All heavy atoms as a GROMACS GRO file, in nm:
protein
  599
    1MET      N    1   6.355  -2.844   1.848
    1MET     CA    2   6.354  -2.801   1.713
    1MET      C    3   6.299  -2.667   1.697
    1MET      O    4   6.187  -2.639   1.759
    1MET     CB    5   6.281  -2.905   1.626
    1MET     CG    6   6.330  -3.045   1.636
    1MET     SD    7   6.222  -3.158   1.551
    1MET     CE    8   6.103  -3.186   1.683
    2ALA      N    9   6.363  -2.582   1.626
    2ALA     CA   10   6.304  -2.443   1.624
    2ALA      C   11   6.361  -2.368   1.494
    2ALA      O   12   6.471  -2.401   1.448
    2ALA     CB   13   6.349  -2.366   1.747
    3ALA      N   14   6.280  -2.275   1.458
    3ALA     CA   15   6.321  -2.182   1.351
    3ALA      C   16   6.384  -2.061   1.415
    3ALA      O   17   6.309  -1.980   1.476
    3ALA     CB   18   6.211  -2.142   1.264
    4ARG      N   19   6.518  -2.040   1.418
    4ARG     CA   20   6.577  -1.934   1.489
    4ARG      C   21   6.601  -1.813   1.396
    4ARG      O   22   6.646  -1.832   1.280
    4ARG     CB   23   6.714  -1.979   1.538
    4ARG     CG   24   6.708  -2.082   1.655
    4ARG     CD   25   6.826  -2.086   1.728
    4ARG     NE   26   6.807  -2.177   1.843
    4ARG     CZ   27   6.911  -2.208   1.921
    4ARG    NH1   28   7.030  -2.158   1.898
    4ARG    NH2   29   6.885  -2.286   2.026
    5ARG      N   30   6.571  -1.705   1.438
    5ARG     CA   31   6.587  -1.581   1.366
    5ARG      C   32   6.733  -1.546   1.354
    5ARG      O   33   6.803  -1.536   1.454
    5ARG     CB   34   6.512  -1.463   1.432
    5ARG     CG   35   6.517  -1.336   1.351
    5ARG     CD   36   6.433  -1.230   1.412
    5ARG     NE   37   6.433  -1.117   1.317
    5ARG     CZ   38   6.437  -0.996   1.359
    5ARG    NH1   39   6.458  -0.962   1.483
    5ARG    NH2   40   6.437  -0.901   1.267
    6ILE      N   41   6.784  -1.531   1.234
    6ILE     CA   42   6.922  -1.490   1.216
    6ILE      C   43   6.938  -1.360   1.135
    6ILE      O   44   7.045  -1.304   1.121
    6ILE     CB   45   7.000  -1.606   1.142
    6ILE    CG1   46   6.940  -1.642   0.998
    6ILE    CG2   47   7.014  -1.723   1.230
    6ILE    CD1   48   7.019  -1.732   0.918
    7GLY      N   49   6.819  -1.302   1.102
    7GLY     CA   50   6.808  -1.177   1.036
    7GLY      C   51   6.672  -1.127   1.024
    7GLY      O   52   6.582  -1.209   1.056
    8GLU      N   53   6.649  -1.015   0.977
    8GLU     CA   54   6.514  -0.968   0.960
    8GLU      C   55   6.425  -1.051   0.882
    8GLU      O   56   6.306  -1.074   0.910
    8GLU     CB   57   6.512  -0.818   0.908
    8GLU     CG   58   6.375  -0.758   0.901
    8GLU     CD   59   6.374  -0.617   0.844
    8GLU    OE1   60   6.487  -0.558   0.824
    8GLU    OE2   61   6.266  -0.564   0.818
    9HIS      N   62   6.481  -1.104   0.771
    9HIS     CA   63   6.404  -1.188   0.675
    9HIS      C   64   6.463  -1.327   0.667
    9HIS      O   65   6.444  -1.394   0.559
    9HIS     CB   66   6.406  -1.122   0.534
    9HIS     CG   67   6.344  -0.985   0.537
    9HIS    ND1   68   6.215  -0.956   0.555
    9HIS    CD2   69   6.403  -0.866   0.530
    9HIS    CE1   70   6.189  -0.831   0.550
    9HIS    NE2   71   6.309  -0.772   0.536
   10SER      N   72   6.520  -1.383   0.764
   10SER     CA   73   6.576  -1.507   0.755
   10SER      C   74   6.575  -1.590   0.880
   10SER      O   75   6.575  -1.534   0.987
   10SER     CB   76   6.728  -1.506   0.703
   10SER     OG   77   6.802  -1.422   0.793
   11ARG      N   78   6.560  -1.719   0.872
   11ARG     CA   79   6.545  -1.814   0.982
   11ARG      C   80   6.635  -1.937   0.948
   11ARG      O   81   6.651  -1.980   0.838
   11ARG     CB   82   6.408  -1.868   0.998
   11ARG     CG   83   6.299  -1.761   1.029
   11ARG     CD   84   6.312  -1.716   1.168
   11ARG     NE   85   6.200  -1.627   1.208
   11ARG     CZ   86   6.200  -1.502   1.198
   11ARG    NH1   87   6.299  -1.433   1.136
   11ARG    NH2   88   6.096  -1.431   1.244
   12ALA      N   89   6.704  -1.984   1.048
   12ALA     CA   90   6.784  -2.105   1.039
   12ALA      C   91   6.709  -2.215   1.119
   12ALA      O   92   6.658  -2.189   1.228
   12ALA     CB   93   6.924  -2.086   1.102
   13TRP      N   94   6.707  -2.337   1.066
   13TRP     CA   95   6.650  -2.446   1.132
   13TRP      C   96   6.754  -2.507   1.227
   13TRP      O   97   6.862  -2.530   1.190
   13TRP     CB   98   6.602  -2.555   1.035
   13TRP     CG   99   6.529  -2.662   1.106
   13TRP    CD1  100   6.572  -2.791   1.128
   13TRP    CD2  101   6.393  -2.654   1.163
   13TRP    NE1  102   6.481  -2.858   1.197
   13TRP    CE2  103   6.373  -2.782   1.228
   13TRP    CE3  104   6.304  -2.548   1.183
   13TRP    CZ2  105   6.255  -2.802   1.295
   13TRP    CZ3  106   6.193  -2.575   1.250
   13TRP    CH2  107   6.160  -2.700   1.303
   14TRP      N  108   6.711  -2.526   1.348
   14TRP     CA  109   6.797  -2.571   1.459
   14TRP      C  110   6.744  -2.691   1.526
   14TRP      O  111   6.632  -2.688   1.582
   14TRP     CB  112   6.824  -2.461   1.560
   14TRP     CG  113   6.907  -2.494   1.670
   14TRP    CD1  114   6.871  -2.537   1.792
   14TRP    CD2  115   7.054  -2.495   1.671
   14TRP    NE1  116   6.983  -2.560   1.872
   14TRP    CE2  117   7.093  -2.532   1.800
   14TRP    CE3  118   7.149  -2.463   1.571
   14TRP    CZ2  119   7.230  -2.547   1.833
   14TRP    CZ3  120   7.274  -2.458   1.611
   14TRP    CH2  121   7.318  -2.505   1.735
   15GLU      N  122   6.812  -2.802   1.523
   15GLU     CA  123   6.777  -2.923   1.604
   15GLU      C  124   6.898  -2.952   1.695
   15GLU      O  125   7.011  -2.959   1.645
   15GLU     CB  126   6.748  -3.038   1.520
   15GLU     CG  127   6.623  -3.018   1.437
   15GLU     CD  128   6.564  -3.152   1.397
   15GLU    OE1  129   6.577  -3.258   1.459
   15GLU    OE2  130   6.487  -3.151   1.293
   16PRO      N  131   6.879  -2.953   1.824
   16PRO     CA  132   6.984  -2.972   1.914
   16PRO      C  133   7.089  -3.076   1.880
   16PRO      O  134   7.206  -3.054   1.898
   16PRO     CB  135   6.916  -2.994   2.046
   16PRO     CG  136   6.786  -2.928   2.037
   16PRO     CD  137   6.747  -2.940   1.888
   17ASP      N  138   7.040  -3.201   1.844
   17ASP     CA  139   7.133  -3.307   1.817
   17ASP      C  140   7.202  -3.292   1.684
   17ASP      O  141   7.310  -3.352   1.661
   17ASP     CB  142   7.072  -3.440   1.834
   17ASP     CG  143   6.972  -3.474   1.726
   17ASP    OD1  144   6.950  -3.394   1.637
   17ASP    OD2  145   6.918  -3.585   1.731
   18GLY      N  146   7.146  -3.211   1.600
   18GLY     CA  147   7.207  -3.194   1.461
   18GLY      C  148   7.237  -3.323   1.390
   18GLY      O  149   7.325  -3.338   1.311
   19GLY      N  150   7.152  -3.426   1.414
   19GLY     CA  151   7.175  -3.560   1.355
   19GLY      C  152   7.170  -3.555   1.202
   19GLY      O  153   7.128  -3.456   1.138
   20TRP      N  154   7.214  -3.664   1.146
   20TRP     CA  155   7.223  -3.680   1.000
   20TRP      C  156   7.090  -3.652   0.936
   20TRP      O  157   6.991  -3.706   0.973
   20TRP     CB  158   7.272  -3.827   0.965
   20TRP     CG  159   7.287  -3.842   0.820
   20TRP    CD1  160   7.201  -3.907   0.742
   20TRP    CD2  161   7.399  -3.799   0.738
   20TRP    NE1  162   7.241  -3.913   0.616
   20TRP    CE2  163   7.364  -3.846   0.605
   20TRP    CE3  164   7.511  -3.727   0.752
   20TRP    CZ2  165   7.451  -3.818   0.496
   20TRP    CZ3  166   7.597  -3.713   0.659
   20TRP    CH2  167   7.562  -3.752   0.526
   21GLY      N  168   7.092  -3.561   0.839
   21GLY     CA  169   6.967  -3.527   0.762
   21GLY      C  170   6.871  -3.438   0.839
   21GLY      O  171   6.762  -3.413   0.794
   22ARG      N  172   6.916  -3.381   0.955
   22ARG     CA  173   6.824  -3.299   1.034
   22ARG      C  174   6.897  -3.163   1.070
   22ARG      O  175   6.871  -3.113   1.180
   22ARG     CB  176   6.781  -3.365   1.156
   22ARG     CG  177   6.688  -3.486   1.119
   22ARG     CD  178   6.635  -3.547   1.246
   22ARG     NE  179   6.737  -3.609   1.323
   22ARG     CZ  180   6.716  -3.670   1.436
   22ARG    NH1  181   6.594  -3.667   1.490
   22ARG    NH2  182   6.810  -3.726   1.499
   23ALA      N  183   6.982  -3.115   0.989
   23ALA     CA  184   7.050  -2.992   1.025
   23ALA      C  185   7.065  -2.914   0.896
   23ALA      O  186   7.042  -2.951   0.785
   23ALA     CB  187   7.189  -3.019   1.092
   24ASN      N  188   7.123  -2.789   0.918
   24ASN     CA  189   7.162  -2.700   0.808
   24ASN      C  190   7.054  -2.677   0.700
   24ASN      O  191   7.085  -2.700   0.577
   24ASN     CB  192   7.298  -2.733   0.748
   24ASN     CG  193   7.309  -2.863   0.668
   24ASN    OD1  194   7.219  -2.933   0.667
   24ASN    ND2  195   7.428  -2.884   0.615
   25ALA      N  196   6.947  -2.623   0.736
   25ALA     CA  197   6.842  -2.587   0.651
   25ALA      C  198   6.785  -2.449   0.695
   25ALA      O  199   6.809  -2.416   0.810
   25ALA     CB  200   6.731  -2.693   0.643
   26GLY      N  201   6.716  -2.383   0.608
   26GLY     CA  202   6.659  -2.251   0.660
   26GLY      C  203   6.564  -2.180   0.552
   26GLY      O  204   6.533  -2.246   0.453
   27LEU      N  205   6.536  -2.062   0.582
   27LEU     CA  206   6.439  -1.982   0.503
   27LEU      C  207   6.494  -1.837   0.489
   27LEU      O  208   6.538  -1.779   0.586
   27LEU     CB  209   6.303  -1.981   0.574
   27LEU     CG  210   6.199  -1.883   0.508
   27LEU    CD1  211   6.157  -1.946   0.374
   27LEU    CD2  212   6.084  -1.889   0.599
   28VAL      N  213   6.487  -1.784   0.371
   28VAL     CA  214   6.514  -1.647   0.344
   28VAL      C  215   6.395  -1.594   0.275
   28VAL      O  216   6.338  -1.648   0.180
   28VAL     CB  217   6.635  -1.627   0.240
   28VAL    CG1  218   6.661  -1.486   0.216
   28VAL    CG2  219   6.766  -1.697   0.296
   29ALA      N  220   6.342  -1.484   0.332
   29ALA     CA  221   6.214  -1.431   0.284
   29ALA      C  222   6.226  -1.274   0.255
   29ALA      O  223   6.297  -1.209   0.326
   29ALA     CB  224   6.109  -1.447   0.386
   30ASP      N  225   6.143  -1.231   0.158
   30ASP     CA  226   6.139  -1.094   0.128
   30ASP      C  227   6.017  -1.063   0.048
   30ASP      O  228   5.985  -1.142  -0.038
   30ASP     CB  229   6.258  -1.037   0.053
   30ASP     CG  230   6.270  -0.888   0.059
   30ASP    OD1  231   6.216  -0.823   0.148
   30ASP    OD2  232   6.347  -0.836  -0.030
   31GLN      N  233   5.946  -0.960   0.076
   31GLN     CA  234   5.826  -0.916   0.007
   31GLN      C  235   5.717  -1.025  -0.017
   31GLN      O  236   5.669  -1.042  -0.136
   31GLN     CB  237   5.874  -0.853  -0.132
   31GLN     CG  238   5.958  -0.732  -0.116
   31GLN     CD  239   5.996  -0.669  -0.248
   31GLN    OE1  240   5.968  -0.722  -0.350
   31GLN    NE2  241   6.065  -0.560  -0.236
   32GLY      N  242   5.702  -1.104   0.082
   32GLY     CA  243   5.600  -1.210   0.078
   32GLY      C  244   5.638  -1.338   0.011
   32GLY      O  245   5.560  -1.436   0.007
   33HIS      N  246   5.764  -1.346  -0.034
   33HIS     CA  247   5.817  -1.475  -0.105
   33HIS      C  248   5.918  -1.532  -0.014
   33HIS      O  249   6.000  -1.464   0.046
   33HIS     CB  250   5.873  -1.436  -0.243
   33HIS     CG  251   5.764  -1.391  -0.330
   33HIS    ND1  252   5.680  -1.469  -0.401
   33HIS    CD2  253   5.737  -1.259  -0.365
   33HIS    CE1  254   5.604  -1.388  -0.474
   33HIS    NE2  255   5.635  -1.273  -0.457
   34GLY      N  256   5.923  -1.667  -0.016
   34GLY     CA  257   6.015  -1.738   0.070
   34GLY      C  258   6.109  -1.836  -0.015
   34GLY      O  259   6.049  -1.904  -0.103
   35LEU      N  260   6.230  -1.842   0.013
   35LEU     CA  261   6.323  -1.935  -0.044
   35LEU      C  262   6.368  -2.026   0.068
   35LEU      O  263   6.439  -1.979   0.156
   35LEU     CB  264   6.447  -1.862  -0.098
   35LEU     CG  265   6.565  -1.947  -0.142
   35LEU    CD1  266   6.535  -2.021  -0.268
   35LEU    CD2  267   6.688  -1.864  -0.160
   36GLN      N  268   6.331  -2.151   0.062
   36GLN     CA  269   6.375  -2.253   0.161
   36GLN      C  270   6.504  -2.316   0.106
   36GLN      O  271   6.510  -2.363   0.001
   36GLN     CB  272   6.269  -2.359   0.178
   36GLN     CG  273   6.308  -2.464   0.278
   36GLN     CD  274   6.199  -2.564   0.299
   36GLN    OE1  275   6.078  -2.536   0.305
   36GLN    NE2  276   6.239  -2.687   0.322
   37VAL      N  277   6.599  -2.306   0.191
   37VAL     CA  278   6.739  -2.369   0.150
   37VAL      C  279   6.743  -2.502   0.219
   37VAL      O  280   6.744  -2.517   0.350
   37VAL     CB  281   6.854  -2.275   0.199
   37VAL    CG1  282   6.982  -2.339   0.163
   37VAL    CG2  283   6.835  -2.137   0.144
   38ASP      N  284   6.746  -2.609   0.135
   38ASP     CA  285   6.750  -2.742   0.180
   38ASP      C  286   6.626  -2.787   0.258
   38ASP      O  287   6.532  -2.708   0.280
   38ASP     CB  288   6.875  -2.774   0.262
   38ASP     CG  289   7.000  -2.773   0.178
   38ASP    OD1  290   6.988  -2.806   0.054
   38ASP    OD2  291   7.113  -2.730   0.221
   39THR      N  292   6.619  -2.911   0.282
   39THR     CA  293   6.509  -2.975   0.352
   39THR      C  294   6.563  -3.084   0.439
   39THR      O  295   6.684  -3.100   0.444
   39THR     CB  296   6.409  -3.027   0.255
   39THR    OG1  297   6.286  -3.068   0.326
   39THR    CG2  298   6.457  -3.145   0.173
   40LEU      N  299   6.486  -3.146   0.524
   40LEU     CA  300   6.528  -3.248   0.608
   40LEU      C  301   6.510  -3.383   0.552
   40LEU      O  302   6.442  -3.400   0.448
   40LEU     CB  303   6.458  -3.237   0.747
   40LEU     CG  304   6.475  -3.098   0.813
   40LEU    CD1  305   6.411  -3.094   0.953
   40LEU    CD2  306   6.624  -3.060   0.822
   41PHE      N  307   6.575  -3.488   0.604
   41PHE     CA  308   6.586  -3.614   0.536
   41PHE      C  309   6.458  -3.701   0.527
   41PHE      O  310   6.444  -3.762   0.434
   41PHE     CB  311   6.692  -3.696   0.610
   41PHE     CG  312   6.750  -3.806   0.528
   41PHE    CD1  313   6.822  -3.781   0.411
   41PHE    CD2  314   6.730  -3.938   0.565
   41PHE    CE1  315   6.876  -3.883   0.337
   41PHE    CE2  316   6.780  -4.033   0.490
   41PHE     CZ  317   6.851  -4.012   0.369
   42ASP      N  318   6.374  -3.686   0.620
   42ASP     CA  319   6.248  -3.762   0.610
   42ASP      C  320   6.126  -3.673   0.605
   42ASP      O  321   6.141  -3.557   0.643
   42ASP     CB  322   6.228  -3.875   0.721
   42ASP     CG  323   6.226  -3.816   0.856
   42ASP    OD1  324   6.142  -3.725   0.873
   42ASP    OD2  325   6.300  -3.858   0.947
   43LEU      N  326   6.012  -3.724   0.558
   43LEU     CA  327   5.899  -3.646   0.533
   43LEU      C  328   5.839  -3.585   0.664
   43LEU      O  329   5.805  -3.468   0.659
   43LEU     CB  330   5.798  -3.731   0.461
   43LEU     CG  331   5.672  -3.644   0.408
   43LEU    CD1  332   5.709  -3.537   0.320
   43LEU    CD2  333   5.575  -3.743   0.338
   44ALA      N  334   5.845  -3.660   0.770
   44ALA     CA  335   5.784  -3.598   0.895
   44ALA      C  336   5.867  -3.486   0.948
   44ALA      O  337   5.804  -3.381   0.984
   44ALA     CB  338   5.781  -3.719   1.004
   45HIS      N  339   6.000  -3.495   0.944
   45HIS     CA  340   6.080  -3.385   0.991
   45HIS      C  341   6.068  -3.269   0.890
   45HIS      O  342   6.066  -3.151   0.935
   45HIS     CB  343   6.227  -3.426   1.006
   45HIS     CG  344   6.254  -3.503   1.132
   45HIS    ND1  345   6.246  -3.645   1.129
   45HIS    CD2  346   6.286  -3.464   1.254
   45HIS    CE1  347   6.279  -3.683   1.255
   45HIS    NE2  348   6.297  -3.568   1.331
   46ALA      N  349   6.066  -3.295   0.765
   46ALA     CA  350   6.060  -3.191   0.663
   46ALA      C  351   5.929  -3.110   0.673
   46ALA      O  352   5.928  -2.987   0.667
   46ALA     CB  353   6.072  -3.248   0.521
   47GLN      N  354   5.817  -3.183   0.702
   47GLN     CA  355   5.693  -3.115   0.712
   47GLN      C  356   5.686  -3.033   0.839
   47GLN      O  357   5.637  -2.918   0.839
   47GLN     CB  358   5.572  -3.215   0.709
   47GLN     CG  359   5.439  -3.152   0.715
   47GLN     CD  360   5.413  -3.071   0.586
   47GLN    OE1  361   5.424  -3.125   0.475
   47GLN    NE2  362   5.388  -2.944   0.602
   48HIS      N  363   5.741  -3.087   0.953
   48HIS     CA  364   5.744  -3.013   1.076
   48HIS      C  365   5.826  -2.884   1.062
   48HIS      O  366   5.790  -2.777   1.101
   48HIS     CB  367   5.800  -3.096   1.185
   48HIS     CG  368   5.820  -3.025   1.318
   48HIS    ND1  369   5.714  -2.983   1.392
   48HIS    CD2  370   5.927  -2.985   1.381
   48HIS    CE1  371   5.756  -2.920   1.503
   48HIS    NE2  372   5.887  -2.915   1.496
   49MET      N  373   5.945  -2.897   0.990
   49MET     CA  374   6.030  -2.777   0.973
   49MET      C  375   5.951  -2.672   0.883
   49MET      O  376   5.944  -2.555   0.921
   49MET     CB  377   6.153  -2.815   0.902
   49MET     CG  378   6.246  -2.693   0.871
   49MET     SD  379   6.390  -2.727   0.769
   49MET     CE  380   6.312  -2.758   0.617
   50ARG      N  381   5.886  -2.721   0.777
   50ARG     CA  382   5.824  -2.625   0.694
   50ARG      C  383   5.708  -2.555   0.763
   50ARG      O  384   5.680  -2.434   0.750
   50ARG     CB  385   5.770  -2.698   0.562
   50ARG     CG  386   5.712  -2.603   0.464
   50ARG     CD  387   5.706  -2.665   0.329
   50ARG     NE  388   5.650  -2.571   0.231
   50ARG     CZ  389   5.719  -2.547   0.124
   50ARG    NH1  390   5.832  -2.599   0.093
   50ARG    NH2  391   5.665  -2.460   0.034
   51ASP      N  392   5.631  -2.629   0.845
   51ASP     CA  393   5.522  -2.574   0.917
   51ASP      C  394   5.575  -2.466   1.015
   51ASP      O  395   5.517  -2.366   1.028
   51ASP     CB  396   5.444  -2.677   0.991
   51ASP     CG  397   5.370  -2.771   0.901
   51ASP    OD1  398   5.347  -2.733   0.782
   51ASP    OD2  399   5.318  -2.876   0.955
   52SER      N  400   5.679  -2.502   1.081
   52SER     CA  401   5.746  -2.404   1.178
   52SER      C  402   5.800  -2.279   1.112
   52SER      O  403   5.785  -2.169   1.164
   52SER     CB  404   5.857  -2.478   1.257
   52SER     OG  405   5.809  -2.583   1.334
   53LEU      N  406   5.867  -2.299   0.999
   53LEU     CA  407   5.913  -2.182   0.924
   53LEU      C  408   5.800  -2.090   0.874
   53LEU      O  409   5.809  -1.979   0.880
   53LEU     CB  410   6.002  -2.230   0.803
   53LEU     CG  411   6.133  -2.293   0.835
   53LEU    CD1  412   6.198  -2.350   0.707
   53LEU    CD2  413   6.228  -2.194   0.897
   54THR      N  414   5.690  -2.155   0.833
   54THR     CA  415   5.574  -2.078   0.795
   54THR      C  416   5.512  -1.993   0.904
   54THR      O  417   5.475  -1.878   0.891
   54THR     CB  418   5.467  -2.170   0.730
   54THR    OG1  419   5.524  -2.232   0.617
   54THR    CG2  420   5.343  -2.096   0.689
   55LEU      N  421   5.505  -2.059   1.022
   55LEU     CA  422   5.462  -1.980   1.139
   55LEU      C  423   5.561  -1.872   1.180
   55LEU      O  424   5.514  -1.770   1.231
   55LEU     CB  425   5.438  -2.082   1.259
   55LEU     CG  426   5.319  -2.172   1.241
   55LEU    CD1  427   5.322  -2.280   1.357
   55LEU    CD2  428   5.193  -2.094   1.250
   56ALA      N  429   5.684  -1.894   1.171
   56ALA     CA  430   5.782  -1.795   1.215
   56ALA      C  431   5.791  -1.680   1.115
   56ALA      O  432   5.837  -1.565   1.156
   56ALA     CB  433   5.922  -1.866   1.214
   57GLN      N  434   5.744  -1.687   0.994
   57GLN     CA  435   5.746  -1.580   0.895
   57GLN      C  436   5.603  -1.561   0.840
   57GLN      O  437   5.573  -1.596   0.730
   57GLN     CB  438   5.843  -1.605   0.785
   57GLN     CG  439   5.987  -1.608   0.816
   57GLN     CD  440   6.033  -1.466   0.841
   57GLN    OE1  441   6.090  -1.431   0.940
   57GLN    NE2  442   6.019  -1.378   0.739
   58PRO      N  443   5.513  -1.507   0.924
   58PRO     CA  444   5.377  -1.489   0.876
   58PRO      C  445   5.365  -1.405   0.748
   58PRO      O  446   5.444  -1.304   0.727
   58PRO     CB  447   5.304  -1.410   0.990
   58PRO     CG  448   5.402  -1.423   1.107
   58PRO     CD  449   5.533  -1.454   1.053
   59GLY      N  450   5.281  -1.440   0.658
   59GLY     CA  451   5.257  -1.371   0.537
   59GLY      C  452   5.357  -1.406   0.423
   59GLY      O  453   5.358  -1.352   0.320
   60VAL      N  454   5.437  -1.504   0.450
   60VAL     CA  455   5.538  -1.543   0.354
   60VAL      C  456   5.503  -1.677   0.294
   60VAL      O  457   5.472  -1.771   0.363
   60VAL     CB  458   5.685  -1.556   0.416
   60VAL    CG1  459   5.780  -1.622   0.322
   60VAL    CG2  460   5.731  -1.416   0.464
   61ALA      N  461   5.496  -1.680   0.160
   61ALA     CA  462   5.470  -1.805   0.087
   61ALA      C  463   5.607  -1.869   0.044
   61ALA      O  464   5.680  -1.807  -0.024
   61ALA     CB  465   5.382  -1.780  -0.037
   62ILE      N  466   5.634  -1.991   0.098
   62ILE     CA  467   5.758  -2.060   0.058
   62ILE      C  468   5.733  -2.115  -0.084
   62ILE      O  469   5.663  -2.218  -0.103
   62ILE     CB  470   5.789  -2.167   0.154
   62ILE    CG1  471   5.813  -2.106   0.293
   62ILE    CG2  472   5.921  -2.239   0.109
   62ILE    CD1  473   5.841  -2.208   0.404
   63ASP      N  474   5.777  -2.036  -0.182
   63ASP     CA  475   5.748  -2.078  -0.321
   63ASP      C  476   5.864  -2.123  -0.399
   63ASP      O  477   5.857  -2.165  -0.512
   63ASP     CB  478   5.678  -1.960  -0.396
   63ASP     CG  479   5.753  -1.832  -0.378
   63ASP    OD1  480   5.865  -1.823  -0.342
   63ASP    OD2  481   5.681  -1.717  -0.405
   64THR      N  482   5.987  -2.134  -0.336
   64THR     CA  483   6.112  -2.182  -0.398
   64THR      C  484   6.185  -2.268  -0.298
   64THR      O  485   6.201  -2.228  -0.186
   64THR     CB  486   6.195  -2.074  -0.445
   64THR    OG1  487   6.128  -1.992  -0.540
   64THR    CG2  488   6.320  -2.123  -0.520
   65VAL      N  489   6.230  -2.382  -0.336
   65VAL     CA  490   6.319  -2.467  -0.255
   65VAL      C  491   6.443  -2.500  -0.334
   65VAL      O  492   6.445  -2.536  -0.451
   65VAL     CB  493   6.251  -2.598  -0.222
   65VAL    CG1  494   6.339  -2.686  -0.137
   65VAL    CG2  495   6.118  -2.580  -0.148
   66VAL      N  496   6.559  -2.474  -0.268
   66VAL     CA  497   6.685  -2.496  -0.325
   66VAL      C  498   6.759  -2.607  -0.253
   66VAL      O  499   6.765  -2.603  -0.129
   66VAL     CB  500   6.774  -2.368  -0.329
   66VAL    CG1  501   6.916  -2.397  -0.377
   66VAL    CG2  502   6.707  -2.263  -0.417
   67SER      N  503   6.813  -2.706  -0.320
   67SER     CA  504   6.892  -2.817  -0.255
   67SER      C  505   7.037  -2.782  -0.287
   67SER      O  506   7.072  -2.767  -0.394
   67SER     CB  507   6.854  -2.951  -0.310
   67SER     OG  508   6.927  -3.054  -0.248
   68THR      N  509   7.114  -2.784  -0.179
   68THR     CA  510   7.257  -2.755  -0.195
   68THR      C  511   7.346  -2.882  -0.196
   68THR      O  512   7.463  -2.874  -0.194
   68THR     CB  513   7.309  -2.661  -0.082
   68THR    OG1  514   7.297  -2.728   0.043
   68THR    CG2  515   7.232  -2.527  -0.076
   69HIS      N  516   7.288  -2.996  -0.195
   69HIS     CA  517   7.361  -3.118  -0.200
   69HIS      C  518   7.290  -3.225  -0.274
   69HIS      O  519   7.165  -3.213  -0.300
   69HIS     CB  520   7.386  -3.168  -0.053
   69HIS     CG  521   7.268  -3.156   0.034
   69HIS    ND1  522   7.171  -3.251   0.035
   69HIS    CD2  523   7.231  -3.061   0.127
   69HIS    CE1  524   7.078  -3.219   0.132
   69HIS    NE2  525   7.116  -3.096   0.178
   70ALA      N  526   7.368  -3.330  -0.315
   70ALA     CA  527   7.308  -3.435  -0.398
   70ALA      C  528   7.233  -3.540  -0.335
   70ALA      O  529   7.160  -3.609  -0.398
   70ALA     CB  530   7.420  -3.485  -0.479
   71ASP      N  531   7.241  -3.559  -0.202
   71ASP     CA  532   7.167  -3.666  -0.136
   71ASP      C  533   7.021  -3.640  -0.143
   71ASP      O  534   6.979  -3.525  -0.139
   71ASP     CB  535   7.216  -3.702   0.005
   71ASP     CG  536   7.206  -3.583   0.096
   71ASP    OD1  537   7.205  -3.467   0.054
   71ASP    OD2  538   7.186  -3.603   0.216
   72ARG      N  539   6.945  -3.742  -0.150
   72ARG     CA  540   6.795  -3.727  -0.168
   72ARG      C  541   6.720  -3.708  -0.044
   72ARG      O  542   6.730  -3.777   0.052
   72ARG     CB  543   6.742  -3.855  -0.238
   72ARG     CG  544   6.797  -3.877  -0.372
   72ARG     CD  545   6.760  -4.006  -0.424
   72ARG     NE  546   6.620  -4.034  -0.434
   72ARG     CZ  547   6.550  -4.040  -0.540
   72ARG    NH1  548   6.605  -4.014  -0.653
   72ARG    NH2  549   6.411  -4.070  -0.535
   73GLY      N  550   6.645  -3.600  -0.039
   73GLY     CA  551   6.555  -3.561   0.075
   73GLY      C  552   6.418  -3.597   0.031
   73GLY      O  553   6.394  -3.651  -0.076
   74PRO      N  554   6.327  -3.574   0.117
   74PRO     CA  555   6.181  -3.612   0.086
   74PRO      C  556   6.122  -3.530  -0.029
   74PRO      O  557   6.025  -3.571  -0.078
   74PRO     CB  558   6.103  -3.581   0.212
   74PRO     CG  559   6.188  -3.486   0.289
   74PRO     CD  560   6.331  -3.514   0.248
   75ASP      N  561   6.184  -3.413  -0.073
   75ASP     CA  562   6.135  -3.333  -0.183
   75ASP      C  563   6.188  -3.384  -0.314
   75ASP      O  564   6.149  -3.329  -0.414
   75ASP     CB  565   6.169  -3.192  -0.155
   75ASP     CG  566   6.310  -3.161  -0.152
   75ASP    OD1  567   6.388  -3.252  -0.124
   75ASP    OD2  568   6.346  -3.046  -0.168
   76ALA      N  569   6.283  -3.479  -0.317
   76ALA     CA  570   6.337  -3.527  -0.442
   76ALA      C  571   6.239  -3.607  -0.523
   76ALA      O  572   6.162  -3.690  -0.463
   76ALA     CB  573   6.459  -3.609  -0.415
   77PRO      N  574   6.245  -3.587  -0.655
   77PRO     CA  575   6.150  -3.664  -0.738
   77PRO      C  576   6.182  -3.818  -0.730
   77PRO      O  577   6.300  -3.849  -0.722
   77PRO     CB  578   6.177  -3.612  -0.885
   77PRO     CG  579   6.265  -3.490  -0.862
   77PRO     CD  580   6.319  -3.494  -0.729
   78ARG      N  581   6.086  -3.895  -0.741
   78ARG     CA  582   6.109  -4.045  -0.739
   78ARG      C  583   6.074  -4.097  -0.872
   78ARG      O  584   5.988  -4.057  -0.939
   78ARG     CB  585   6.015  -4.110  -0.636
   78ARG     CG  586   6.024  -4.057  -0.487
   78ARG     CD  587   6.159  -4.091  -0.436
   78ARG     NE  588   6.153  -4.060  -0.287
   78ARG     CZ  589   6.248  -3.987  -0.228
   78ARG    NH1  590   6.350  -3.941  -0.291
   78ARG    NH2  591   6.237  -3.966  -0.101
   79ASN      N  592   6.153  -4.196  -0.916
   79ASN     CA  593   6.132  -4.262  -1.050
   79ASN      C  594   6.033  -4.368  -1.042
   79ASN      O  595   6.014  -4.435  -0.955
   79ASN     CB  596   6.262  -4.312  -1.103
   79ASN     CG  597   6.362  -4.201  -1.138
   79ASN    OD1  598   6.318  -4.096  -1.161
   79ASN    ND2  599   6.490  -4.236  -1.140
   0.00000   0.00000   0.00000
């Protein structure tokens, strides 16, 4: 599992097996602000990804998360 650099201010999350709920997420950062695109399916994987993205982009605060799909990840509000 790794945050791979895909540009000066962006990282893609990469898990070799790309299993359900553990792929296609990432971070876009600029001027100290971070936009996390999607999250992973369970809390443990989501926290590991966020910690890794934070380490990969020092000085960037992930202050916005955008979900591109309707299925519920660990960041979804619960009723």
